[in-house]
N, C-alpha and C positions, 0 to 999 in steps of 0.2 A: 428919784432924782439920781441920774447916773453920773453927775459931775460934782459929787459931794466928797471932798477930801476927808471929811470927818468919818466916813465909812472906813477908810483905810486906817486912820488913827484908832478908831474903835476896835477894828480887827486886832491890831497889835496889842492894845490894852487888854482885850479879852484873852488873848494868848498868854500874856504876862500874868494875868490873874488865874490862869488855868481853869477858866470857866468854859468847860467843854460843851454844855448845853447852849450857852450864848454863842459859841463859835459856830455851831451848826446853823444858827439863825442868820449868820452873816454871809454864808456862802450858798451858791446854787447847788442843787442836788448833783449836778454833773461837773462840779468844780475840778480843775486840773491845776496841780502845783508842780512846778519845775524848780529843782534846787540842786546845786552842785553835788555830785557824788551819790545821788539817789535817783532811782528810776522815777519817771513821772508818777505822781500820786493822783489817782483819778477817783472822783466821787466824794461826796460829803463824809460818808462813813470812814473812808480810807484817810481823808484829810484829818479828821479828828483823831483817828487811831494813831496816825503818825505822831501827833503831839503827845498823846497819852502813853504810847508804848515804845516808839522807836527813837524819838528825838533825844539827844544826849543831855538836853537842858533840864535841870531840876528846878531852877528858879532863876529869874532875871527880869530885866526891864529893857525895852526898846526906847531909846532916846532919839526921837525923830527931829532932824534938823529942818527938814522941809517936806511938805506933802502937797502935790498939785494933782488936779483932776480936770479933764476936759474931754468932751466927745466920747464918753464911755471908757476912757483910758485914765489910769492913775499912775503916779510915780512918787516914791518917797525914798529918802536916804537918811542915814544917821548911824547910830552906834548901838550895839547890844552889849550889855554888861550883865553877867550872871555867873552861875555855878553849874557844873556838870553833875550828873549823878555820882561820879567818882570823886567829887570834891575838888575838881580842877577849876580855877577861875576862867571865865570865858569873857573875852573882850574883843569884839569884832566890829569893823566898819561894814555896813551893808547898804545895798540899794535894792529896791523892789519895784517891779512893774506889775500892773494889774489891768485886767479887763473887767469892767463892771457892767452887769446886765440886770435890769429890773431891780435896781437898788441893792444888789448883792455882788459879792466877789465871784466871778466865773472862772478867772484864770489868774494865777500868781506865778511870777518868776523872780527868784532871789539870786542876787549876785554878791559874792564875797571877793575880797582881794587876794585870797589864797584858799587852798582846801581848808574848810573850816567846819563849823557846827551845823 
């Protein structure tokens, strides 16, 4: 089902829990992730590796205000609160756009209101 906003909420929950095996199960093998300040992240292995090794977040939680999905596209927005590996508090408003294919995330694009996490 390509119009399930629960898939997007599940993706963010899995990221927050740092469940890397679960994360692999939610994206296509050729997933592409665009995020400010980072070259496009291409492929499921690179997507998971970004969160495991490159992302500055050590812990945190996405608080989704709204999530919608229709015709294989999804969008959500909310706030992220957490902590960096350096011990710096992270509090950011975000919005994400998704392409959903065969019940998995195929493309993600994150927007922040400033250069951020």
